[in-house]
DRENDREN-82033 format. One record per residue (C-alpha): x, y, z; residue number from 1. Coordinates in Angstrom, 3 decimals. Layout:
<recs>
((X; Y; Z); NUM);
...
</recs>
This chain:
<recs>
((124.079; 179.717; 171.460); 1);
((125.814; 176.368; 171.546); 2);
((123.022; 174.920; 173.604); 3);
((120.504; 176.159; 171.076); 4);
((122.419; 174.470; 168.287); 5);
((122.446; 171.102; 170.073); 6);
((118.776; 171.467; 170.856); 7);
((118.022; 171.858; 167.179); 8);
((120.238; 169.023; 166.010); 9);
((118.666; 166.329; 168.150); 10);
((115.142; 166.686; 166.659); 11);
((116.625; 166.941; 163.186); 12);
((118.583; 163.719; 163.592); 13);
((115.559; 161.985; 165.032); 14);
((113.446; 163.167; 162.108); 15);
((116.087; 161.950; 159.674); 16);
((116.226; 158.575; 161.361); 17);
((112.461; 158.375; 161.223); 18);
((112.539; 159.071; 157.494); 19);
((115.220; 156.453; 156.945); 20);
((113.827; 153.811; 159.240); 21);
((110.148; 154.669; 159.006); 22);
((109.148; 151.217; 157.839); 23);
((110.986; 149.621; 160.715); 24);
((109.557; 152.116; 163.163); 25);
((106.020; 151.703; 161.842); 26);
((106.485; 147.925; 161.857); 27);
((107.622; 147.975; 165.466); 28);
((105.214; 150.481; 166.931); 29);
((102.161; 150.135; 164.702); 30);
((102.476; 146.637; 163.256); 31);
((102.523; 148.072; 159.708); 32);
((102.842; 145.638; 156.781); 33);
((102.948; 146.799; 153.181); 34);
((102.298; 144.027; 150.620); 35);
((103.627; 144.869; 147.116); 36);
((101.344; 144.745; 144.113); 37);
((102.890; 141.539; 142.722); 38);
((103.028; 139.639; 146.020); 39);
((100.815; 138.107; 148.670); 40);
((101.631; 137.827; 152.326); 41);
((101.697; 134.418; 154.012); 42);
((101.007; 134.900; 157.714); 43);
((102.350; 132.837; 160.572); 44);
((100.999; 133.664; 164.050); 45);
((103.589; 132.979; 166.731); 46);
((101.298; 133.049; 169.757); 47);
((97.835; 134.083; 170.910); 48);
((97.344; 136.717; 173.582); 49);
((93.730; 135.899; 174.281); 50);
((91.836; 132.813; 173.185); 51);
((92.635; 129.286; 172.070); 52);
((96.334; 128.751; 171.585); 53);
((96.589; 125.355; 169.941); 54);
((95.178; 124.092; 166.627); 55);
((92.651; 121.250; 166.625); 56);
((94.217; 117.798; 166.446); 57);
((95.321; 116.892; 162.929); 58);
((95.137; 120.440; 161.612); 59);
((98.090; 122.554; 160.435); 60);
((96.298; 125.678; 159.169); 61);
((94.521; 128.064; 161.547); 62);
((91.131; 129.425; 160.595); 63);
((89.994; 130.839; 163.988); 64);
((93.000; 132.873; 165.104); 65);
((94.961; 129.966; 166.594); 66);
((98.731; 130.109; 166.617); 67);
((100.440; 128.692; 163.527); 68);
((100.084; 129.025; 159.770); 69);
((97.113; 131.213; 158.980); 70);
((94.611; 130.359; 156.285); 71);
((93.975; 133.985; 155.486); 72);
((96.624; 135.651; 153.340); 73);
((97.393; 139.340; 152.835); 74);
((96.529; 140.714; 149.429); 75);
((98.528; 143.665; 148.040); 76);
((97.938; 146.674; 150.282); 77);
((98.707; 148.266; 153.714); 78);
((97.922; 146.480; 156.989); 79);
((98.282; 147.533; 160.651); 80);
((98.372; 145.497; 163.800); 81);
((100.667; 142.795; 162.493); 82);
((103.149; 143.197; 165.286); 83);
((106.576; 141.853; 164.510); 84);
((106.809; 139.967; 167.776); 85);
((103.465; 138.193; 167.133); 86);
((103.326; 137.727; 163.320); 87);
((105.789; 136.561; 160.702); 88);
((104.953; 137.697; 157.180); 89);
((106.480; 136.025; 154.112); 90);
((105.999; 137.660; 150.741); 91);
((105.399; 135.290; 147.840); 92);
((104.808; 135.935; 144.112); 93);
((101.436; 135.194; 142.628); 94);
((100.944; 131.670; 141.352); 95);
((101.037; 131.906; 137.542); 96);
((99.670; 129.126; 135.334); 97);
((101.128; 129.607; 131.854); 98);
((99.172; 129.122; 128.650); 99);
((98.950; 125.466; 127.679); 100);
((99.265; 124.320; 131.300); 101);
((96.870; 123.570; 134.128); 102);
((97.442; 123.628; 137.866); 103);
((96.766; 120.556; 140.002); 104);
((96.077; 121.197; 143.680); 105);
((97.180; 119.105; 146.638); 106);
((95.720; 120.292; 149.954); 107);
((97.915; 119.750; 153.016); 108);
((95.018; 120.290; 155.399); 109);
((91.299; 119.649; 155.466); 110);
((88.798; 116.933; 156.215); 111);
((89.965; 113.387; 155.700); 112);
((88.917; 111.804; 152.390); 113);
((85.997; 109.394; 152.477); 114);
((86.881; 105.728; 152.346); 115);
((87.333; 104.567; 148.765); 116);
((87.932; 108.021; 147.368); 117);
((91.212; 109.364; 146.064); 118);
((90.229; 112.951; 145.268); 119);
((88.714; 115.739; 147.298); 120);
((85.497; 117.164; 145.885); 121);
((85.261; 120.775; 144.781); 122);
((84.146; 123.374; 147.382); 123);
((83.403; 127.081; 147.057); 124);
((86.769; 128.785; 147.628); 125);
((87.343; 131.215; 144.721); 126);
((89.558; 128.827; 142.730); 127);
((91.522; 127.924; 145.889); 128);
((92.407; 131.589; 146.523); 129);
((90.330; 131.650; 149.724); 130);
((92.038; 129.047; 151.901); 131);
((89.823; 129.858; 154.881); 132);
((86.668; 129.214; 152.844); 133);
((88.161; 125.972; 151.564); 134);
((88.693; 124.647; 155.070); 135);
((85.444; 125.969; 156.525); 136);
((83.359; 124.643; 153.599); 137);
((84.588; 121.088; 154.105); 138);
((87.523; 120.950; 151.715); 139);
((89.243; 117.577; 151.758); 140);
((92.858; 116.849; 152.398); 141);
((94.894; 115.499; 149.501); 142);
((94.508; 115.711; 145.748); 143);
((91.608; 117.758; 144.440); 144);
((89.170; 117.132; 141.595); 145);
((89.184; 120.811; 140.608); 146);
((92.054; 122.377; 138.691); 147);
((93.059; 125.950; 137.950); 148);
((93.247; 127.172; 134.379); 149);
((95.950; 129.457; 132.928); 150);
((96.158; 132.800; 134.777); 151);
((97.477; 134.466; 137.986); 152);
((96.204; 133.373; 141.411); 153);
((96.729; 134.331; 145.039); 154);
((97.254; 130.823; 146.355); 155);
((98.225; 130.134; 149.959); 156);
((101.124; 127.765; 149.431); 157);
((101.160; 126.977; 153.164); 158);
((97.953; 125.025; 152.481); 159);
((98.224; 124.053; 148.797); 160);
((100.940; 122.520; 146.684); 161);
((100.592; 123.285; 143.009); 162);
((101.763; 120.945; 140.279); 163);
((101.863; 122.156; 136.693); 164);
((100.968; 119.781; 133.902); 165);
((100.210; 120.067; 130.209); 166);
((96.717; 120.441; 128.856); 167);
((95.437; 117.349; 127.088); 168);
((95.789; 117.634; 123.323); 169);
((93.920; 115.313; 120.976); 170);
((95.292; 115.652; 117.423); 171);
((93.244; 115.484; 114.238); 172);
((92.016; 112.060; 113.139); 173);
((92.489; 110.730; 116.667); 174);
((90.155; 109.700; 119.449); 175);
((90.752; 110.015; 123.195); 176);
((89.793; 106.906; 125.171); 177);
((88.949; 107.837; 128.765); 178);
((89.475; 105.786; 131.903); 179);
((88.402; 107.421; 135.160); 180);
((90.076; 106.771; 138.507); 181);
((87.036; 107.471; 140.638); 182);
((83.280; 107.028; 140.503); 183);
((80.604; 104.415; 141.096); 184);
((81.507; 100.772; 140.482); 185);
((80.531; 99.407; 137.085); 186);
((77.273; 97.521; 136.896); 187);
((77.468; 93.748; 136.732); 188);
((78.025; 92.508; 133.206); 189);
((79.274; 95.872; 131.928); 190);
((82.837; 96.619; 130.838); 191);
((82.537; 100.412; 130.513); 192);
((80.716; 103.255; 132.182); 193);
((77.572; 104.535; 130.529); 194);
((77.564; 107.971; 128.953); 195);
((76.967; 110.783; 131.479); 196);
((75.846; 114.186; 130.243); 197);
((76.786; 117.655; 131.423); 198);
((80.404; 117.228; 132.535); 199);
((81.905; 119.034; 129.521); 200);
((83.952; 116.116; 128.197); 201);
((85.226; 115.037; 131.644); 202);
((86.558; 118.529; 132.385); 203);
((84.011; 119.059; 135.177); 204);
((84.904; 116.157; 137.434); 205);
((82.424; 117.004; 140.181); 206);
((79.461; 117.137; 137.798); 207);
((80.489; 113.758; 136.438); 208);
((80.712; 112.228; 139.919); 209);
((77.549; 113.907; 141.219); 210);
((75.641; 112.592; 138.177); 211);
((76.549; 108.999; 138.998); 212);
((79.550; 108.607; 136.712); 213);
((81.293; 105.248; 136.771); 214);
((84.851; 104.353; 137.583); 215);
((86.946; 102.733; 134.886); 216);
((86.722; 102.597; 131.095); 217);
((84.151; 104.975; 129.613); 218);
((81.931; 104.529; 126.583); 219);
((82.214; 108.222; 125.749); 220);
((85.284; 109.422; 123.862); 221);
((86.747; 112.855; 123.224); 222);
((87.666; 114.182; 119.800); 223);
((90.375; 116.479; 118.461); 224);
((90.960; 119.572; 120.603); 225);
((92.484; 120.902; 123.839); 226);
((91.038; 119.878; 127.193); 227);
((91.485; 120.829; 130.883); 228);
((91.588; 117.221; 132.062); 229);
((92.758; 116.347; 135.552); 230);
((95.291; 113.524; 135.095); 231);
((94.657; 112.455; 138.707); 232);
((91.108; 111.669; 137.645); 233);
((91.322; 110.680; 133.973); 234);
((93.725; 108.558; 132.017); 235);
((93.654; 109.353; 128.301); 236);
((94.754; 106.964; 125.576); 237);
((94.829; 108.209; 122.011); 238);
((93.941; 105.927; 119.105); 239);
((93.333; 106.584; 115.436); 240);
((89.821; 107.101; 114.166); 241);
((88.260; 104.038; 112.584); 242);
((88.381; 104.381; 108.811); 243);
((86.040; 102.503; 106.474); 244);
((87.589; 102.586; 102.987); 245);
((85.593; 102.971; 99.801); 246);
((84.216; 99.649; 98.600); 247);
((83.697; 98.379; 102.148); 248);
((81.199; 98.591; 104.966); 249);
((81.909; 98.260; 108.666); 250);
((79.878; 95.803; 110.718); 251);
((79.876; 96.894; 114.366); 252);
((80.081; 94.373; 117.172); 253);
((79.202; 96.143; 120.425); 254);
((80.327; 94.762; 123.787); 255);
((78.213; 97.232; 125.761); 256);
((74.555; 98.145; 125.972); 257);
((71.331; 96.380; 126.792); 258);
((70.456; 93.024; 125.293); 259);
((68.418; 93.834; 122.196); 260);
((65.773; 91.975; 120.222); 261);
((67.140; 89.638; 117.559); 262);
((66.381; 91.044; 114.085); 263);
((67.912; 88.220; 112.037); 264);
((64.683; 86.210; 111.645); 265);
((63.727; 82.664; 112.498); 266);
((65.703; 81.159; 109.598); 267);
((69.015; 82.537; 110.838); 268);
((70.425; 80.362; 113.627); 269);
((73.955; 81.664; 113.893); 270);
((73.763; 84.613; 116.285); 271);
((71.812; 87.691; 117.224); 272);
((71.627; 90.779; 115.076); 273);
((70.362; 93.791; 117.022); 274);
((69.511; 97.452; 116.596); 275);
((72.093; 100.196; 116.969); 276);
((72.970; 100.919; 120.593); 277);
((72.442; 97.379; 121.872); 278);
((74.926; 94.656; 122.701); 279);
((75.727; 92.364; 119.788); 280);
((76.091; 92.655; 116.007); 281);
((74.353; 95.782; 114.733); 282);
((71.908; 95.231; 111.887); 283);
((72.911; 98.446; 110.141); 284);
((76.522; 98.581; 108.916); 285);
((78.394; 101.865; 108.544); 286);
((79.544; 103.112; 105.168); 287);
((82.882; 104.549; 103.999); 288);
((84.254; 107.351; 106.208); 289);
((86.011; 108.008; 109.514); 290);
((84.343; 107.284; 112.834); 291);
((85.296; 108.066; 116.488); 292);
((84.877; 104.525; 117.774); 293);
((86.106; 103.266; 121.132); 294);
((87.921; 100.038; 120.182); 295);
((87.657; 98.690; 123.738); 296);
((83.860; 98.583; 123.661); 297);
((83.207; 98.124; 119.940); 298);
((84.812; 96.112; 117.197); 299);
((84.435; 97.008; 113.542); 300);
((84.775; 94.213; 110.998); 301);
((85.431; 95.345; 107.439); 302);
((83.409; 93.602; 104.759); 303);
((84.214; 94.319; 101.088); 304);
((81.119; 95.094; 99.028); 305);
((82.863; 95.072; 95.644); 306);
((83.688; 91.874; 93.763); 307);
((86.341; 90.010; 95.734); 308);
((88.897; 87.769; 93.979); 309);
((90.455; 84.860; 95.886); 310);
((93.325; 82.889; 94.349); 311);
((94.239; 79.285; 95.021); 312);
((97.770; 79.625; 93.644); 313);
((101.305; 79.630; 95.000); 314);
((102.876; 83.057; 95.527); 315);
((99.827; 84.863; 94.230); 316);
((97.707; 86.922; 96.576); 317);
((95.446; 89.943; 96.198); 318);
((95.962; 93.192; 98.113); 319);
((93.245; 92.307; 100.642); 320);
((95.433; 89.365; 101.794); 321);
((92.397; 87.187; 102.536); 322);
((93.881; 84.530; 100.247); 323);
((97.414; 84.656; 101.623); 324);
((97.023; 81.183; 103.163); 325);
((95.492; 79.632; 100.037); 326);
((97.652; 77.579; 97.689); 327);
((97.464; 75.616; 94.458); 328);
((95.006; 72.701; 94.695); 329);
((96.518; 69.219; 94.304); 330);
((94.086; 66.578; 92.989); 331);
((94.309; 62.952; 91.858); 332);
((92.792; 61.743; 88.612); 333);
((90.832; 58.563; 87.960); 334);
((93.921; 56.927; 86.451); 335);
((95.941; 57.683; 89.576); 336);
((97.963; 60.676; 88.460); 337);
((98.303; 63.611; 90.894); 338);
((98.287; 67.021; 89.294); 339);
((97.979; 70.680; 90.323); 340);
((95.544; 73.332; 89.217); 341);
((95.130; 77.031; 90.025); 342);
((91.651; 78.363; 90.727); 343);
((90.286; 81.896; 91.130); 344);
((86.931; 82.477; 92.824); 345);
((85.077; 85.783; 92.542); 346);
((82.503; 86.488; 95.264); 347);
((80.297; 89.401; 96.250); 348);
((78.727; 90.193; 99.621); 349);
((75.744; 92.592; 99.443); 350);
((75.706; 95.388; 102.017); 351);
((72.515; 94.148; 103.643); 352);
((74.010; 90.659; 104.050); 353);
((77.269; 91.822; 105.671); 354);
((75.950; 91.687; 109.298); 355);
((74.784; 88.088; 108.776); 356);
((78.175; 87.066; 107.407); 357);
((79.929; 88.563; 110.443); 358);
((77.363; 87.128; 112.883); 359);
((77.937; 83.690; 111.356); 360);
((81.725; 83.703; 110.944); 361);
((83.068; 86.570; 113.047); 362);
((85.260; 87.957; 110.262); 363);
((86.116; 87.556; 106.588); 364);
((89.147; 85.364; 107.273); 365);
((86.925; 82.766; 108.912); 366);
((84.579; 82.868; 105.911); 367);
((87.480; 82.016; 103.634); 368);
((88.977; 79.305; 105.863); 369);
((85.726; 77.691; 107.008); 370);
((83.654; 77.773; 103.813); 371);
((85.433; 78.836; 100.631); 372);
((88.650; 76.870; 101.093); 373);
((87.061; 73.457; 101.868); 374);
((84.170; 73.927; 99.410); 375);
((86.310; 74.744; 96.390); 376);
((89.146; 72.368; 97.262); 377);
((86.849; 69.380; 97.797); 378);
((84.814; 70.084; 94.675); 379);
((87.841; 69.924; 92.383); 380);
((89.280; 66.884; 94.160); 381);
((85.991; 65.036; 93.700); 382);
((85.676; 66.227; 90.128); 383);
((89.182; 65.040; 89.229); 384);
((88.510; 61.514; 90.549); 385);
((85.797; 61.023; 87.909); 386);
((88.134; 61.596; 84.988); 387);
((91.613; 60.845; 83.750); 388);
((94.062; 63.687; 83.300); 389);
((93.752; 63.888; 79.536); 390);
((89.969; 64.037; 79.673); 391);
((90.127; 66.628; 82.465); 392);
((92.321; 68.810; 80.308); 393);
((90.019; 68.359; 77.357); 394);
((86.840; 69.273; 79.267); 395);
((88.187; 72.322; 81.076); 396);
((85.415; 74.672; 79.900); 397);
((82.604; 72.328; 80.945); 398);
((84.183; 71.647; 84.337); 399);
((84.610; 75.377; 84.990); 400);
((80.898; 75.974; 84.355); 401);
((79.945; 72.995; 86.525); 402);
((82.165; 74.303; 89.338); 403);
((80.549; 77.742; 89.114); 404);
((77.047; 76.276; 89.414); 405);
((77.943; 74.037; 92.352); 406);
((79.839; 76.680; 94.313); 407);
((77.102; 79.257; 93.717); 408);
((74.494; 76.974; 95.268); 409);
((76.729; 76.309; 98.277); 410);
((77.699; 79.938; 98.973); 411);
((74.106; 81.096; 98.677); 412);
((73.432; 79.271; 101.955); 413);
((76.049; 81.499; 103.628); 414);
((74.633; 84.824; 102.351); 415);
((77.437; 85.140; 99.790); 416);
((77.021; 85.548; 96.019); 417);
((79.389; 83.555; 93.786); 418);
((80.110; 85.684; 90.713); 419);
((82.403; 83.315; 88.803); 420);
((84.774; 80.374; 89.163); 421);
((87.848; 80.356; 86.931); 422);
((90.303; 77.486; 86.360); 423);
((93.811; 78.770; 85.802); 424);
((96.940; 76.761; 85.043); 425);
((96.615; 72.950; 85.068); 426);
((99.941; 71.222; 85.701); 427);
((99.896; 67.425; 85.056); 428);
((102.646; 65.201; 86.588); 429);
((106.033; 65.344; 84.883); 430);
((106.052; 61.679; 83.878); 431);
((102.668; 62.038; 82.175); 432);
((103.743; 65.261; 80.580); 433);
((106.788; 63.438; 79.088); 434);
((104.532; 60.721; 77.704); 435);
((102.154; 63.281; 76.291); 436);
((105.051; 65.234; 74.862); 437);
((106.558; 62.143; 73.220); 438);
((103.157; 61.214; 71.827); 439);
((102.668; 64.680; 70.532); 440);
((106.110; 64.685; 68.964); 441);
((105.376; 61.342; 67.287); 442);
((102.084; 62.677; 65.985); 443);
((103.805; 65.774; 64.709); 444);
((106.530; 63.645; 63.044); 445);
((103.845; 61.488; 61.428); 446);
((102.158; 64.573; 60.132); 447);
((105.536; 65.799; 58.907); 448);
((106.218; 62.531; 57.079); 449);
((102.765; 62.500; 55.574); 450);
((103.225; 66.078; 54.535); 451);
((106.597; 65.266; 52.940); 452);
((105.095; 62.237; 51.160); 453);
((102.260; 64.317; 49.866); 454);
((104.787; 66.889; 48.766); 455);
((106.742; 64.217; 46.844); 456);
((103.570; 62.932; 45.198); 457);
((102.661; 66.446; 44.287); 458);
((106.155; 67.009; 42.909); 459);
((105.941; 63.837; 40.761); 460);
((102.546; 64.815; 39.479); 461);
((103.911; 68.224; 38.717); 462);
((106.871; 66.806; 36.778); 463);
((104.570; 64.477; 34.844); 464);
((102.248; 67.270; 34.031); 465);
((105.265; 69.390; 33.063); 466);
((106.490; 66.702; 30.639); 467);
((103.015; 66.274; 29.219); 468);
((102.810; 70.011; 28.886); 469);
((106.132; 70.080; 27.059); 470);
((104.974; 67.294; 24.638); 471);
((101.669; 68.985; 24.199); 472);
((103.527; 72.044; 23.013); 473);
((105.137; 70.055; 20.143); 474);
((101.824; 68.421; 19.301); 475);
((100.175; 71.767; 19.230); 476);
((103.007; 73.073; 17.058); 477);
((102.588; 70.148; 14.628); 478);
((98.834; 70.535; 14.605); 479);
((99.281; 74.163; 13.903); 480);
((101.663; 73.323; 10.982); 481);
((99.114; 70.944; 9.454); 482);
((96.385; 73.452; 9.901); 483);
((98.533; 76.136; 8.319); 484);
((99.356; 73.888; 5.376); 485);
((95.716; 73.054; 4.936); 486);
((94.871; 76.666; 5.088); 487);
((97.584; 77.474; 2.495); 488);
((96.284; 74.725; 0.182); 489);
((92.737; 75.878; 0.615); 490);
((93.892; 79.353; -0.117); 491);
((95.630; 78.184; -3.330); 492);
((92.523; 76.279; -4.428); 493);
((90.352; 79.177; -3.679); 494);
((92.765; 81.461; -5.501); 495);
((92.737; 79.188; -8.580); 496);
((88.986; 78.896; -8.425); 497);
((88.769; 82.601; -8.115); 498);
((91.081; 83.119; -11.088); 499);
((89.028; 80.661; -13.182); 500);
((85.834; 82.286; -12.207); 501);
((87.372; 85.617; -12.998); 502);
((88.412; 84.471; -16.467); 503);
((84.988; 82.924; -16.947); 504);
((83.272; 86.067; -15.868); 505);
((85.507; 88.158; -18.113); 506);
((84.770; 85.880; -21.084); 507);
((81.063; 85.982; -20.407); 508);
((81.150; 89.715; -19.996); 509);
((83.123; 90.068; -23.280); 510);
((80.631; 87.809; -25.082); 511);
((77.731; 89.741; -23.751); 512);
((79.411; 92.964; -24.802); 513);
((80.014; 91.700; -28.306); 514);
((76.452; 90.415; -28.426); 515);
((75.132; 93.788; -27.388); 516);
((77.336; 95.500; -29.947); 517);
((76.099; 93.217; -32.638); 518);
((72.497; 93.706; -31.675); 519);
((72.971; 97.418; -31.529); 520);
((74.580; 97.435; -34.919); 521);
((71.783; 95.286; -36.352); 522);
((69.156; 97.565; -34.954); 523);
((71.011; 100.520; -36.353); 524);
((71.081; 98.911; -39.821); 525);
((67.394; 98.149; -39.507); 526);
((66.566; 101.747; -38.722); 527);
((68.533; 103.007; -41.774); 528);
((66.750; 100.599; -44.020); 529);
((63.358; 101.736; -42.724); 530);
((64.268; 105.342; -43.310); 531);
((65.334; 104.569; -46.773); 532);
((62.104; 102.810; -47.477); 533);
((60.077; 105.765; -46.271); 534);
((61.899; 107.993; -48.508); 535);
</recs>
């Protein structure tokens, strides 16, 4: 019975040990390897039983079963035959490239880089997850042109080192200027590589190189956005977009391109003006707006197309600052007096003339310093020498018109329109100003004295006239008294005459009445007598 018990215990213990140490047992006797789902297995072969033992000279990764680090990795799963005494298996997490990052690859093994190259070209290797394919397809040792985008990868870190770097971000209103570290040498006479198509904004390095892309500064730029750019291949410099403000045009001076046909005409002898895309000053300026211009291959000169005011005056400058170096003009008159005068010149440059102005002078500052400043300064100096100061002050309007006509004819030769010439403050010398002031004061005093004298004469005349007026009042009063007396006398005479006439008329009327009474009575008596006779 006891023997039976021990016979049962031994198999049970062995079974229990097998359950507990099954992985170890399977690893020892069957070469079992279980790779977890979130790991890969990096294999190192300690020795070779049959076949070539050593790696080829210069190689560190085995692709044909040689002893050493193996190119082939173990993906998650179950593997047999990886005997513990022959293979060493290291489990490693997947390589994870986070969002916003890219992975740069440095190969520790492969074919030597060609002379003059710094990056290994892309080969078919499943985004560097198939190390064996990388080596067998001619992958180069060192830094690689290809990158890996955000995601999880089964990368053999025995062969590849991975360096994380940020994606390239170009903000709004900015331009990315590209300089490449590898490619064909620039052509003679060129300062930037010509535009190559199909490389997806320098993100596909191999397409760029296979298409004949050039090393160095590139004509092509990249705009706002996120890019998978390999910093081992491209250097990115960000600059602001070129802005042409309202009221201006931009004349482009290109340092790249083919030599174009001169469009300026036979009468223009001051430089070539060419079509867009050629080297030189472009005939067509660009209008207001924002433009993605590479400042290393093109220069944009702003030319104002509105009326432009330039001041020759101390401490007075317009916002454009083109007249910041101009100052009040000092001239000398015919009678030897120096004096200062301020001048304002208004000019206008038509849009179609802007390229000629830039081709002739290079920029607006040169136009001011080389033409406007000497032309206007010399005109007024010459004009002042033909007149004394007093006459100059007195003929200001005429001289302003003469200056406008002269300057207009001069600027027309430089493709610039002169709108108006204005004379500002005229400041004669202090000594002359004192003389003029004293003279003016004397003249004013003379006028004052004459005015006072005239006032006195007027006052005397007034007093005389007042006295005469007072006497005239008495005379008038006396005349009125005489006239009244005469009128009273006449009235008395007329009254007496009237009374006499009245008496006379009364007497006549009474006589006539008595006469009529008498006649009536006589006729009455006559009638009675006749009646009596008839009887």
